[in-house]
C-alpha positions as CSV (number, residue, x, y, z in Angstrom):
1,X,-2.0,-21.6,-26.1
2,X,-0.9,-19.0,-23.5
3,X,2.1,-19.7,-21.3
4,X,0.9,-20.8,-17.9
5,X,4.3,-21.2,-16.2
6,X,5.8,-18.7,-13.7
7,X,8.0,-16.1,-15.2
8,X,11.7,-16.9,-14.8
9,X,12.5,-13.2,-14.4
10,X,10.3,-12.7,-11.3
11,X,12.2,-11.8,-8.2
12,X,11.3,-13.2,-4.7
13,X,11.5,-10.8,-1.8
14,X,11.6,-12.6,1.5
15,X,10.4,-10.7,4.6
16,X,10.9,-11.8,8.1
17,X,8.3,-10.2,10.5
18,X,10.2,-9.8,13.7
19,X,7.0,-9.0,15.6
20,X,5.3,-12.3,15.2
21,X,7.9,-14.6,13.5
22,X,6.1,-14.8,10.2
23,X,8.0,-15.2,6.9
24,X,6.5,-13.8,3.7
25,X,7.6,-14.5,0.1
26,X,6.6,-11.8,-2.3
27,X,6.9,-12.5,-6.0
28,X,7.6,-9.4,-8.1
29,X,8.6,-8.3,-11.6
30,X,12.1,-6.8,-11.6
31,X,11.0,-3.4,-13.2
32,X,8.5,-2.0,-10.7
33,X,9.7,0.3,-8.0
34,X,10.6,-1.0,-4.5
35,X,7.6,1.1,-3.3
36,X,5.3,-1.3,-5.2
37,X,6.6,-4.3,-3.3
38,X,6.5,-2.4,0.0
39,X,2.9,-1.4,-0.7
40,X,2.0,-5.0,-1.5
41,X,3.7,-6.1,1.8
42,X,1.5,-3.8,3.8
43,X,-1.7,-4.3,2.0
44,X,-1.6,-8.1,1.5
45,X,0.6,-9.5,4.2
46,X,0.8,-7.1,7.1
47,X,-2.8,-5.9,6.6
48,X,-2.2,-2.4,8.0
49,X,-1.0,1.0,7.1
50,X,2.7,2.0,7.4
51,X,3.6,3.8,10.6
52,X,6.4,6.4,10.7
53,X,8.4,4.3,13.2
54,X,8.2,1.0,11.3
55,X,11.5,-0.5,10.4
56,X,12.2,-2.4,7.2
57,X,15.8,-3.3,6.7
58,X,17.9,-5.4,4.3
59,X,19.1,-8.4,6.2
60,X,22.4,-8.5,4.4
61,X,23.6,-5.1,5.4
62,X,21.0,-3.4,7.7
63,X,20.2,-0.8,5.1
64,X,16.8,1.0,5.4
65,X,14.5,-0.3,2.6
66,X,12.3,2.8,2.9
67,X,15.3,4.9,1.6
68,X,15.1,3.1,-1.7
69,X,11.4,3.3,-2.5
70,X,11.9,5.1,-5.9
71,X,14.4,2.6,-7.3
72,X,13.6,-0.3,-9.6
73,X,13.5,-3.6,-7.8
74,X,16.2,-5.2,-10.0
75,X,18.5,-2.2,-9.6
76,X,18.0,-2.2,-5.8
77,X,18.8,-5.9,-5.6
78,X,22.0,-5.5,-7.7
79,X,23.3,-2.4,-5.9
80,X,21.9,-2.4,-2.3
81,X,20.4,-5.6,-1.1
82,X,21.6,-8.9,-2.6
83,X,19.2,-11.7,-2.1
84,X,16.2,-9.4,-1.3
85,X,15.8,-10.6,2.3
86,X,14.2,-7.9,4.5
87,X,13.5,-7.7,8.2
88,X,10.4,-5.9,9.3
89,X,9.7,-4.6,12.8
90,X,6.4,-2.7,13.4
91,X,6.4,0.6,15.1
92,X,4.2,1.2,18.1
93,X,2.7,4.4,16.8
94,X,1.0,6.1,19.7
95,X,0.2,9.5,20.9
């Protein structure tokens, strides 16, 4: 019988959307790149493309999440953003 329980090793990334006050909880395996979680955030929660002036910061230290897209999520959590709580603020885009 297959195991139906959630994996204990999944990480939870909490994202506070400063634009509308929403809070998202993304479950992710520890090995994928931070980019995978960011792509999931945009596709399945924000429902839009990333804009150049969007801000995504680690709440604990203000560090830019976009600067760490090529790191493994577990490594990023251990070395840059304990707790994996991010603050998102959408850019205005524009011409």
